[in-house]
Structure formats: structure tokens, C-alpha cells
N, C-alpha and C positions, 0 to 999 in steps of 0.2 A: 315048909322048906321050899325055896324057889326052884322051879324046874329049869335046868340049864338048857340053852339052845343047843341043838345037835350041830356038830361041825363035821360034815362028811364031804365026800367027793362032789356031791351035788351042789355044795356051796362054792366050789371053785369054778369060776367062769372065765373063759378066754375070749377076749374081744378081738375081732379081726381088725386090721389096720384102720379101716374107714370108720368102724363103730367107735374106736378109741378116740380118733380125731374129732368125731361129731359129738361125743360125750364130753370131751375135755378140750374144746377148741382153744381155751386160754393158754394151755401148755404150748401150743404151736404158734398162735398168732397174737398173743397178748389179749387185750380186751376186745369185746365185740363192737359195741357202739353203733351209731346210725350214720356216720360220715361227717358229723359236726366237728370231730377232732382229728388232727393229722395223723395220730397213731391208732385210729380205729381200724378194726380188722379188715374192712373192705379194701383199704389202701395197702395193708400188709399182703393181701392176696395178689394185688397188682404187682407189688414190689417183688414177691417171690418169683413170679413169671418173668419180670424184667431182669432180675438178677441172673437168670440163666442166659438171657440174650447178651447181657453185659459180659458174662464169662466168655461167650463166643467171640465178642469183639476184642477182649483182652488177649485171647489166643490168636488174634489176627484173622478171624473169620467173620466177615460181615460188618460193614461200616454204617449201616442204616437200620433203624428200628421204627416200625410204624405202629402207633397205638391209636385205637379208636374206641370211644365209649358212646354208645347210642342207647338212650333209655338206660337199661341196666346191663346191656350186653357189652362186655369188655373183650376186645380183640387185640392181641399183640403178635406182630409178625417180624421175625428177624431173617437175615440173609446169611446165617452162619452155615455150619456144616450139615445141619439137620440131624435129628435123632436117627441112629441106625434102624432101618425099617423093621427088622425082626424084633426090635425091643421097644417099639412105640407104645404098646399097651403096658408092658412091664415097668417102664420108666416112670409112668404117671400113676401106677396102681400097685406096685409091689415095694414094700419096705426093703431097705438095704440093697436097692438097685439104683445105680446112678453112675455117672462118669467121674464123680469127684472123689471117689475112694482111691483113684490113681493120682497120687500127689504130683506126679510129673506133669500130667495134663492140666491140672488146675492148682498150681502151686500157691497162689494167693487169691483163691476164689472167694466170692461173697455169699453164694447160695447155701442152702441148708443140707448139703450132702445128699441132694435128691429128695429130701423130705418135703421141701417147699411146694413143689408142683403137686405132690400127692395130697398135701393139706388143702390146696386150692380145689383139687378134684373132689375130695371128700366133702368140702363145705360149699359146693355149688350144686344147684338143682339141674344145671346144664353145663357140660364141660366137653369141649372138642379139641383134640390135638391132631395136627396134620404135619407130616414131615416129608420133605422133598430132598432126594439125593440121587445123583447119577441118572437124571431124567425119569425117575420113578417116584411115586408117592404112595403114602399109606396113611390112613386116618382112622380114628376111633372116637366114639362118643360115650359119655357116661352121665349118670344122674345120681347124685349123692354118693359118688364113688363106685357105683355099680355099672358095669359095662352094658351099654344098650345097643351099640352098633360097632362092628369091626369090619371095615372095608378091606377088600383084597388089594394087594399091591397092583398099581396101575401105571401105565406109561404116561408121562406128562412132559409138557414143554415149559412148565413153571420154573422160576429160579429156585435154586436150592435154599434150604432154611427150614425153620419151624414156625408154625402158626398155632397159637392157643387162643381159644375163645371160651368165655365162661360167664355164667349169670350166678352171682352169689345167692345162696339159699336164704330166702326171706323168712323162713321159719326160724333161722338162727340169727340173722342180721335183721332186726325188726325196723320197719319204716325207714330204710336207709336210702340215702341219695349221695351221689358223688359230687364233690365240690371242686370245680375247676382250679381254684386257687391252690389247693393242696396238691393236686395232680401235677400242675405246671411246675410248682416248686420242686417236687420230687424229680420230675424229668429234667429240669434245668440242672439240678445237682448231679445227675448222671452225666450230663454234658460237661459240666465244669471239671468233673473228675476223670473224664475220658475224652481228652481232646482228639478231634478227628472223627468223633462219633456224631452222627446226625439223627435226631429223633423227630418224627412227625407225629403231632398229636391232633387228631381231628383236622388234619390238613395244614396246621401251623407248624413251621419249621423251627427247631431249636438246635443251636450249635454253639460251641465255645472255642475261641482262639487262645485265650490267656488263662484258662483254668480258674484257680481260686481268686485271682485278681478280678476276674469277671464277677465272681460270686460276691466279693466285697462291694464292688461298684453297684451291684443290684441292691445292696443293703444299706449303703450310706452315700449320700449325695456328695459330689466333688466340693461344694461350698462348705460342707460340714466337716471335711477332713482337715486335721491340723497340718498334715504333710501328705504328699502323694503316697500311694500304697507301696509298701516294701514287699516285693514278691521274690521269694527264695525257693529254689528247687534243687533236689539232689536225688540220688538213687533211693527209691522207696519213701521219699518224704517231700512234701511241698507245703509252704506256709505263705500267708499273706497277712500283713499287719498295717494298721493305721490307728490313729486316735481321733475321737469325735470332739468337736468344739462344744456341742450342746448336751451330749449324753452324760449322765453321771456314772452309770454302772458299766461293768465289763460285759462284753458280748463275744461269744466264741461259737464258731461253727466247726465241729470236729468230725472226722471221718476215718474209718479203718477199712481198707480193702474196698473202698467205694460205698461203704455202709455209713449212713449218717448216725453217729453215736450221740444221740440227743442228750444222754445223761453222762457223757464224757467217759472217764475211765483213766487208766494208767497213762495213756499217751497225752491226754489233755492236762493231767496233773503235771507231767514232765515238762510240757510246753510252757505252762504258766510259771513254773519254777525256773526254767532255763532263761526265759525273757528277763526275769528279775535279776538273776545272777549275772547275765551278760551285760545288762545295762549298768548295773552297779560297778562292774569291773571296767567298763568302757569309760565312764565318767570319774571313776575312782572316788565315789561318794557313797556313804552308807544310807542310801535312800530307803524309805519304808516300801515294802512290797506293794501295799495298797496305793501308794502315790504313783508308782510306776505303771500299775495296771489300771488305774482309774480312767474310765472313758475309752479303754482299748476296744477296738473292733477288729477281730482277726479270725483266721481260718487255718486249720492244720489238717493235713491228710497224711496218713502213714500206711505202708503196706507191711503186713505181718504174716509170716508163715503159720498156717494152722492156728488162727486166733482163737482164744477162749473168751467167750462173752459171758456176762453175769446173768443174762436172761435169754430165752429162746428168740426173742425178737431183736436181739443184738443192739440194744440201745446203750450198753455200757461195756467197755473193754475191760476184761479182767487179766489178760495176758501180761506177764512181767518181762517176757523175752520176745525179741524180734523174730527169732526162728530157733530151731533146735541147736544150731552151732553159733548163733549170732549173739550180739551184746544184749543187755537188758534194754527195754523200751526207754527207760529213763536215761541211760547212758547214750543211747543212739540219738535221741531227740536233743539232749543237752549238748553233745559234741557238735551236732549239725548247727544248732542255733549259735553256740559260742563262736564257731569259726565264721559262719556266713553272715550273721547279723553284725558281728563286730567289724568284719571287712566292709560291709555295706555302709555302716556309720562312719568309718574312716574315709571312705571314698566319697561320701555325700554329706559334707559338713553342714549344708543348709538344713537337711533333714535332722541331723544330730542337734543343731541349735533349736529347731522348732520343738523337738521332743523334750529337750532339756527345759525349755520354757514351760511346756505343759506339765512336766513333773513338778517343777518349782511352784507352779500355780496350785496344783493338787495338794502340795505340802502346806502351802499357806492356808488353803481352805480347810484342810484337816485340823490344823492347829487352832484355827478360829472356832471350829466345831468341837474341839476336844472337851472343853468344859461342859457344854450343853449335852454332848453325847454321854459323858460320864453320869451326869445328873439323870438323863433319860433312861440310861441302862439301870440305874439304881431304882428308878421309879417303876420301870418295866419288870424288874426282878420282884419288887414288892407286889406289883399288880398280878404277876403270873402265879403267885401263891394263892391268890383269891380272885383271879381274873374271871369275872362273870361274862366278859365279852366273847371269849373263845370257849366253845365246847368242842374239844378235840376228838379226833378219831384214833384208831389203834394202828392202822397201816399208813405209812407215808411214802412219798415218792423216793425218798432216800433209802428205803428198804428194797434195793434193786432186786434182791434174790426172791422177794415175795411176789408170787404171780399176780397179786392184786394191787401192786404198787401204782400201776398206771391208772387205776380207778380212783386213787386218792383225790378227794374233792373238798374245797372250802367254799361254803355258801356265805356270801356277805349279804346280810339282811338289814332292813330298816325297822327299828322299833321292836318291842318285846313280843307283840302278838304274832307277827310273821315268823320271828326266830323261834317262838314257842311251838308253832305248828311244824316247822321243819325239824326242830330238835326232837320232837316226839315221834316223828315218822321216818327219820333218817336211818341209814345203815351205820351203826356205831363203829363198824370196822373200817369203813372207807370214807365216810362223810362227816366233815366237821362244820361247825357254824360259828361265824363271827358276827356279832350284833352291833350295828351302828346306833348311836344316839343322835337323832335328828340329822340335819344335812351336814356333810363334811365341808371343809373349807375349799374354796376355789384356789388351788395351788399354782395356777398358771403364773409364770414369771417369777415365782419365789425360788429361793435357794434351798439346798438340802437341809439347811438349818430348821426349816419348818417341819420336816419329818420327825425331828427329835422334840421340837417344842410343842407340837400338837399331839396330845395324848392318844387320840384315836389312830393317827397315822403311825405313830411310834409303835403302838401295840399291834397294828396290822402288819407292819414291817417285821416285828418280832415273831408274830404268828407264822408268817411265811418263811422267816429265817433267810432273808435275801440281802441282809446288810453287807456281808462280806463277799458273797459270790452266789451266782445263780445255781451253781452245782449243789448248794445246800437247800434249794427250794423244796419245801415239804409236801406240796400238793401239786399234782399234775394238772388239775382243772381248778381254776379260780372262777367261781360263778357269782355274778351279781344278780341277786334275787330281790327285786323291788317291785312294788305295785305298778300295774300298767296304767298309771294316771300321770298327771303333769308333775307332781312332786317326785314320784318314782323315777320318771324320765330324767328329772333334774339331778337326782342323786346318782343315777347311772353316769351321766355326763361328768359330774364332779369326780367320781371314782376313776373313770377312764382318763380324765385329765391328770389325776395323781399318778397313774401308772405310766402314761405317756411321758410325763415330765421327768419322773425319777427312775422308772424301771421299764423302758420301752421294749426291751428284749422279751419280757413276759408276753407281750402282744405279738411281737415278731415270731416268737417260737410257738405261737398257737396255744397259750395257756389260759387266755381270758375269754369268758363267755357271758352271755345274757341268758337267764333262765326264762323260757316261755312258760307262762301259766295260762290256764284256760280262762276264757272270757265268759263262757256260758256252760251250764249243765242242762242237758235235755234228757228227760227220762220218762218212761212209763213203768208199769208194774213189773215188766219183764227185763228191761234193759236200760242202762245208763250210758249216755255218750257225752264226753267232754269235748267242747268245741273251742278252738283257738282263733277262729276268724268268723266273720259274718257268713262266708260261703259254707264253712263247716256246719254252722248253726242251721242254715237253710236246708242243707242235705240231711241233717239229723232229724229235723221236724218232718221232712218228707218221709224218712224211713220209719219214724215212730208214730206216724199219724194214726188215728184222727186228732186226738187232743193231748199231746204230751205236756208234762210240766216243764217250764223253762225258768231257770234261775240265772240271773246276771251276777257274776262275781265282781265286786268293786275293789277288793284288796285281798292280799294273801292271808291276812288275819281272819278273814271270813271263812276260809276253807278249813274244814276239820282235819286233824292229823290223819284220820283213817283215809280220807280222800287224798290228802297230800302225798301219801305213799305212791299213788299212781304217777304223780308228776315228777318225782325225783328218784323213781325206781327204774325198772327196765324200759319204761316208755318215756323217759325224760327227753324233753325237747330243748336243745341248746342252740343259740345263735352265736357262732364264733365272732369275736371282735377282730377285724383284720385291717391291716394298713395297706393303703394304696401307694405303690411305688412312686406314682406321679406327683404325690403331694408330700412335702417334708413335714415332719412333726411340728416344727416351729410355725410353719404357715398354717397348718391345721388348727393348732391351739390359738394362735393369734386371731384367726377368723371367728372361731366359735366361742372362745373363752376370754378374749381380750376386751378392751373397752368397746362400747357400741360404736359401730362404724356405719357410714351410708351403705357400704357393700353388704353388710349383714342385714340391715333393714330391708334392702332391696331383695335379697335372697328370701327373707321370711315372707315378704309380701307376695313374691312370685310363686312361692311353694306352699302357701297357706292352704290347708284343707279344713273344712268344717265337717266333723263327724257327729251324726245325731244317733242317739240310742233309739232303736226301733222297738216299740213296746207291742207285744202280741195282743191282739184283741181276743 
């Protein structure tokens, strides 16, 4: 007979606040990551500190925030009211302590009811908080949430406010580094949503005069707009709308109480619905919703009392009501759009005409595609029953309530050998594999028709589930995993072209990556080091001397599944694919993927590098 485990008082363990956060960081900040993705934990830490500063600004206290990041030390200084000096230690280290439990003081706040700064404290190996009020200051320092220094209250001539500095714990956030592009985007969003706020980041000044209108202008060039941006504002709501001449899909930027809800939610659903309803009624035509929203580029921001989010990191709004006594989110957004967008179109007939032409063009294109789309769907349906291209995972981005949804990843591989290695070593819960056969088509300059006619593109679109809307995107990270040789580079370029041509917001929203794989393995009998560059190889040889064994990896298929676990697991290295605002997508694709031009030939000649493999003697 099996002996049962004893279940006594000794089995019951109470974790203190910091132990709980350090043991279960995902509950507080989503995924960990190394900084290659905009929703990695290190940016959530910065956001939690920033949110407290923004709440001060919203309450009318402090119009400037200074942010500096030097190496790994992050410092955020606001000029708000400052934390009450007697509570400086409690506010950053005691659960259920904070100013946001008093709804009058923070009616529509964005912070985590005081949990946010405590999470930052617990997940930092150095954390310092300093508060200045009434010509007095108080400071305290912590390490992993433990108090290491508490200064007495001192007299000071400094301006009032709060200063927080921290270094994220590198035992929790492995090999991390901050990427300026993500931080600047986050700080600009704060400015767009809080006009009158000035943010300095490492000395650079960011400010917005026109809110969401400025945000759209940052994301779409004037030449690509079908009509000038429609900018509408009301109490607790602001929207900006235009349509793109070149983009196929819909693009939305949505916010609740200043929080960028990257996965949308009830407010975005209501916004998409309200636009269709209002435009149908304005033109008095039974247009298809997809024709109205095709190529839309827009932003919506709402303020909600005591919002309910579907996850701790607040990427999707779950609230159905604006406030305890207010209308539903759906009614509130719909009424605002119905009145204000309708009025705008009546007052601006040239915009109404341009919008009508765009809808009619979308309708024509849809009808031209309908036959081929139906055929492609039937083909995809048959293929999905025995689709060997996709080896799916269990958790998807659409499972917002699952704490691992942000880890959902699709690896796009070339050939069976590479996909075989990844498939055998992947995490079946969060990592899926899509296997390409040979080189994909160069889709530059082609119409959406090619996505349905080309079997691989059609199956890839179906795997991602992005035909109707980005809200249905099934994977947070789309990773191109090809060999680091000329063929692999070419396949990368062709896939990036496909996404830029038909689904650019995947790149704009930070979903597309290139997998870095090691070029060398350097080992002796005691230790193995994988090297991703020549410099790392030299350092590894120096470390493992006198005569380590050196292997040069030529392709992913050569790496055994056991080894591959290291490269797609905790220590995964990803390079994000990012768009430079200075270059339009059309210009970029024309230069790299269009017909050969003297300009491109000159560029290649001027930038040509010859790399030789160094063989160890």
C-alpha cells in the first residue's frame, strides 16, 4: 500500500510580499525577456514608476518628468507633490499601502494601486526612492526588496517631487539591455496622452501639442494619407482617424487611462463597431464592415473609472462600464463617434468624398478577390486538417487571461532539418513552428491576391489568423529562424517584404524578430560556451584555454535538438525588426526589393564587406 504524504502545519508556508513577487514575477509584470520585445519585464518596471509620475501630472502636480538610463541604472524624477515623508519606506515595500485606494485622489489612475513600485523594488538588486516635500527630504535604499539604508529626514533646497532609481535584477532578467526605440515610443505615448507634459529622456525633450493627432503623424506619412487626420475630442475620449493609400490591413492604437492596451478590449471593439455604423448611416449605404475599415490607421483613448483589465500588465480592457453610474463603454464610444464623426463629415465634404472613394475601391478589390479567397479558404481548410507546415502550441496571444499568452511564439523556419530541430526542442505550450519549403515569393508590388494564390502565404496568414483583424493575432512573437548564410538572409528579406507589404502593423507593433543562433561552439571537458560573434569566440577560447575544441555551425539543421533547447529557451537571443520613421515602407521596399537600380548597385559596392572564416591552427 502506498504511504500517503503527511499534510500538516509544516506544509503551509506564507511568503512575504517580496518573496512572492520574486517567485512569481509573471503575475505582476507579464513575461521576463531580455529587452528585445516592447512588452518585456524591464520596460514594465519603467512603466510602473512612470505611471506614478503621470498620476501626479493628471492631479495637476508637476509638468516635467526626467528619465535617464545609463548602463542599467534607470532614474525617474518627477516634480509632483512627493511621497509623504513618513510613508516613503511603506509605499514601496508594504502591500496594501498607497494613495490610490482613495478614489477621489486618483479617480482615473493608471498605476497598480501601489503594487507597481513594490514590484519594481522586489525585482531590482538596487532600488532607491527619494521624496522632497516642504523643503525636507527623505530617502531609502533596498536590494531585492530588503531595506539596506534609511536616511533621516533632512532639510533641503531641492524642488519637491519624487526620484526613483533602480537596477533590474540580472538573476531574474537574464542578459537584458534597454532598447532606445521602445523607451522613446513609450515616453512619446505618455506625451500624446497628456498634453502639457514634458518628458526629458537622456537630455532629449519630448512634448505633444495635438495629442493623438501627433501620434498618427508619427505612424503614417502625409503622402500616404487618403485624407487629413480627423481629430475628435470629448470628455474622457479622444480619437484620431485616417486611411492609408498603401497599407492593406487595419491599424489601431488604443489606450485606457493612459495605458497602451496593445491587445485592445471593450473600448476598441466599440470603436471599430461605431465607425462602421456611423459611416454606413452617413452615406446611407449597406457597406461591408471590412470595406470601411480596410487600410484604416487610427487611435482611440478613453478614461474609465476603476477599470478592469484582463491581465495584470493591463494590455486588454475587460470593463463593460465607463464608471459605477455611467453608460456602458460600448454606448459611450458609439454615441461620441455617431455625433462627432457624422458632424465632421457633414462639415468637411472633401474628406467625405475621399473616404467614399477609398471604401468603393476596397469594395471593388474585395469582389475581385472573393472567388480566389473562397478557393483559398477551402484549400486552407483541407490543409489544416493535415497541415504539416504548422506544428501549433497550446497557449496563444488571444488567451489574454493565461499568464503565458505574451510568450506565445511562432518560429518560421526553412526546410525540414531546421524545423525538425526546433520542433523537438521547443516548449509545446508556447512555441509553434511553421516550416517553409524553399524560398518564398518576392511579393513586392503585388496585390493582396497573391496572399491567397500562393499556398505558403495563405497558410501563413491562416496560421497567424490576421486576415480579418490584428486583434485575432495568435502569437505575440513571430520569429524568422533561418540559417546565417546568404540563402537564409535572402529568405529573411523575402519574409520581411511580405509582412511590410501586407501586414506592416505586425512590425510597427513589435511582433517580428530574427532569431540569433550561435556561429561557434567552444568547449573543453568541463564547460561549453556558445558564441554568436567573432569577439565572443575569441573570449571563449581565452577562457577555456589551452586547447578547447571549436565547432563552426553552418546551419540550424546541424545543431542537435538537445543543444537547440539553449537557443530558444531562457537564453533566447532575438533581434527585433523595426521601422525607421524617416523612411516610408514604399521607399524601403522599392530600394531593396524593386528592380535593380544604379542607387542600389552603388549602395552594395560602398557597403560590401568580405568576411573570411578563421580556422584555428
